[in-house]
C-alpha positions in Angstrom: 107.3 108.6 79.5 109.1 109.6 82.8 111.7 107.1 83.9 110.9 107.3 87.7 110.4 103.8 89.0 108.0 103.0 91.8 109.1 100.4 94.3 106.8 97.6 95.5 107.2 99.0 99.0 105.9 102.5 98.1 103.1 101.0 96.0 102.0 98.8 98.9 102.2 101.7 101.4 100.0 103.9 99.2 97.4 101.2 98.1 94.9 101.8 100.9 95.0 105.6 100.3 94.5 105.0 96.6 91.6 102.7 97.3 89.9 105.2 99.6 90.4 108.1 97.1 89.3 106.6 93.8 85.8 107.7 92.7 83.8 104.4 93.3 80.6 106.0 91.8 82.3 106.0 88.3 82.4 102.2 88.4 78.6 102.3 89.0 78.2 104.7 86.0 80.3 102.5 83.6 78.6 99.2 84.6 75.7 99.4 82.1 78.2 99.9 79.3 80.0 96.6 79.9 79.3 93.5 77.9 76.4 91.7 79.4 77.6 88.1 79.0 80.7 86.0 78.9 84.0 86.8 80.5 84.8 90.5 80.8 88.3 91.2 79.5 89.9 94.2 81.2 93.3 95.8 80.2 95.0 97.7 82.9 97.7 100.1 81.6 100.8 100.8 83.7 99.5 98.3 86.2 102.3 98.3 88.7 101.6 95.8 91.4 98.0 95.4 90.3 96.2 97.6 92.8 93.8 99.0 90.3 92.8 95.5 89.3 92.3 94.5 92.9 90.1 97.6 93.5 87.9 97.4 90.3 87.5 93.6 90.1 85.7 93.5 93.5 83.2 96.1 92.3 82.1 94.3 89.1 79.9 91.2 88.8 80.6 88.2 86.6 83.8 86.4 85.5 86.7 88.7 84.6 90.0 88.3 82.8 92.6 91.0 83.6 95.5 91.8 81.3 98.1 93.8 83.2 100.5 95.9 81.0 103.7 97.3 82.5 107.3 97.6 81.5 108.6 96.7 84.9 109.1 93.0 85.2 109.5 93.0 89.0 106.2 94.9 89.5 104.4 92.5 87.1 105.8 89.5 89.0 104.4 91.0 92.2 101.0 91.6 90.5 100.9 88.1 89.2 101.5 86.7 92.7 98.8 88.9 94.3 95.7 88.3 92.2 92.6 90.3 92.6 89.8 88.9 94.8 86.8 87.3 93.3 84.2 89.5 91.5 81.5 91.3 93.6 79.2 88.3 93.1 81.9 85.7 93.7 82.7 84.9 90.1 86.2 84.0 89.2 88.9 86.6 88.3 91.9 85.5 86.3 95.1 87.5 85.4 97.8 87.6 82.8 100.7 89.9 82.6 102.4 91.5 79.6 105.6 93.4 79.7 104.9 96.4 77.5 105.8 100.0 77.0 102.3 101.4 77.1 103.4 104.6 75.2 104.1 102.4 72.2 101.2 100.0 72.3 99.7 99.1 68.9 95.9 99.7 68.9 95.5 96.0 68.3 97.0 95.3 71.7 93.7 96.0 73.4 91.6 93.9 71.0 88.9 92.1 72.9 88.8 94.6 75.8 85.5 95.4 77.4 87.1 97.9 79.7 90.5 99.7 79.9 91.8 101.0 83.2 94.8 102.9 84.5 95.8 104.6 87.8 98.4 107.2 88.7 99.7 107.2 85.1 98.9 110.2 83.0 101.1 112.8 84.8 104.2 110.8 83.8 103.4 111.1 80.1 104.2 113.7 77.4 101.6 115.2 75.2 102.6 113.0 72.3 102.5 109.9 74.4 99.1 110.8 75.7 97.8 111.3 72.2 99.0 107.9 71.2 97.4 106.3 74.2 94.1 108.0 73.5 94.3 106.7 69.9 95.0 103.2 71.2 92.1 103.3 73.7 89.7 104.7 71.1 90.4 101.7 68.9 89.2 99.4 71.7 85.7 101.0 71.5 85.0 100.4 75.2 84.9 102.4 78.4 88.1 103.8 79.8 88.5 104.4 83.6 91.6 106.5 84.6 92.1 107.1 88.3 94.3 109.3 90.4 95.8 111.9 88.0 97.4 114.7 90.1 96.3 118.2 89.4 99.0 120.2 91.3 96.9 121.2 94.3 98.3 120.3 97.7 97.2 121.7 101.1 99.0 121.0 104.3 97.5 121.6 107.7 98.7 123.5 109.8 99.9 125.8 106.9 103.4 127.1 106.6 104.7 130.0 104.5 107.1 127.7 102.6 104.4 125.3 101.5 103.5 127.3 98.3 107.2 127.6 97.3 107.7 123.8 97.6 104.4 123.1 95.8 105.4 125.3 92.8 108.8 123.7 92.6 107.3 120.2 92.7 104.9 121.0 90.0 107.8 122.3 87.9 109.5 119.0 88.5 106.4 117.2 87.3 106.5 119.2 84.0 110.3 118.5 83.5 111.7 117.3 80.2 112.4 113.6 80.8 114.0 113.0 77.4 111.0 112.6 75.2 109.7 116.1 75.8 108.1 117.9 78.7 105.9 115.7 80.9 102.3 116.8 81.4 102.4 116.5 85.1 99.5 118.3 86.8 98.1 119.3 83.3 97.6 115.6 82.3 94.0 115.1 83.3 92.7 118.2 81.6 94.8 117.3 78.5 93.3 113.8 78.5 89.7 115.2 78.8 90.3 117.4 75.8 91.9 114.6 73.7 89.0 112.2 74.3 86.4 114.8 73.7 88.1 115.8 70.4 87.4 112.3 69.1 83.8 112.4 70.2 83.9 110.5 73.5 82.0 111.5 76.5 84.1 112.1 79.6 83.0 112.4 83.2 85.4 113.6 86.0 85.4 113.3 89.7 87.7 114.6 92.4 89.7 111.8 94.1 91.9 113.5 96.8 94.2 111.7 99.1 93.5 113.0 102.7 96.4 111.9 104.9 96.2 112.4 108.6 97.4 110.9 111.9 96.3 107.4 111.1 98.6 107.4 108.0 101.7 108.9 109.5 104.1 106.5 107.6 102.5 107.4 104.2 102.4 111.1 105.0 106.1 111.1 105.9 107.1 109.0 102.8 104.9 111.3 100.5 106.4 114.4 102.0 110.0 113.2 101.6 109.3 112.5 97.9 107.5 115.7 97.4 110.1 117.9 99.0 113.0 115.9 97.4 111.5 116.4 93.9 111.1 120.1 94.6 114.8 120.3 95.5 115.8 118.7 92.3 114.3 121.7 90.5 115.4 124.3 93.1 118.5 122.8 94.8 118.8 125.9 97.1 115.6 124.7 98.8 117.5 121.8 100.4 119.5 124.3 102.5 117.2 127.2 102.7 114.1 125.1 103.7 115.9 122.4 105.6 114.4 123.5 108.9 111.0 123.5 107.2 111.4 119.9 106.1 112.5 118.8 109.5 109.5 120.4 111.1 107.1 118.9 108.7 108.5 115.4 109.1 108.5 115.7 112.9 104.8 116.8 112.7 104.0 113.9 110.3 105.7 111.3 112.6 103.7 112.7 115.5 100.4 112.7 113.6 100.1 116.5 113.7 100.3 117.0 109.9 97.4 116.6 107.5 98.0 116.5 103.8 95.4 116.8 101.1 96.8 115.9 97.7 94.2 116.5 94.9 93.7 114.0 92.1 91.2 113.7 89.3 89.4 110.5 88.0 88.1 110.3 84.5 85.5 107.9 82.9 85.5 107.8 79.1 82.5 106.3 77.4 
């Protein structure tokens, strides 16, 4: 799995945009497949600071126990200190954290799960890691909700001739070899859909784009800096050749003149 580490500051900045983008109707679709009594146990994979748990927990009824899996102890500590709200009907929600490498989870690690979730995760995995994750999730025999997998499509308004060059370089960065093989990057959601369908699971997808505008200037600027910076890692010449482009885009973002649509895909596996 890719080694890039997300900071608590970046995850806090993006949490409102993530919440607005996720396909809430998929929670409605999965609700009839959840256990109808007792405490619902939910395992969140690559939980980060717990934003997915906070978003889903408030949309489900009844008592819930969330198990947050991540290999970053600092992020888990933050998640443990910022518990999800109560359930939609006011029932209690409890949390435990587990420091795990989710690409190496034993299928038994999800024993007891009534739901498995993940968010902004798949694009940082290799094909082999995804296959292992699918096998682990299949063993749990419960619904799997995976949100916010990038698909490589980005649209900036107003457009610029350099946008496509930077987008292509960023997508190449997303597919880089991070040591365990090439990452799936923007191909991850489609690969996951095929992998789950091969084992006989039903998969539904929804678009879940970020749409960043004038009211999210700080996030737009931070996203653009990361997007352009990753593109320059693949094509270092862009840093000099497109330096004026980057300055223009950041000035437009700071002034609220730049709108960015970053496409994602949500998947529900049943």
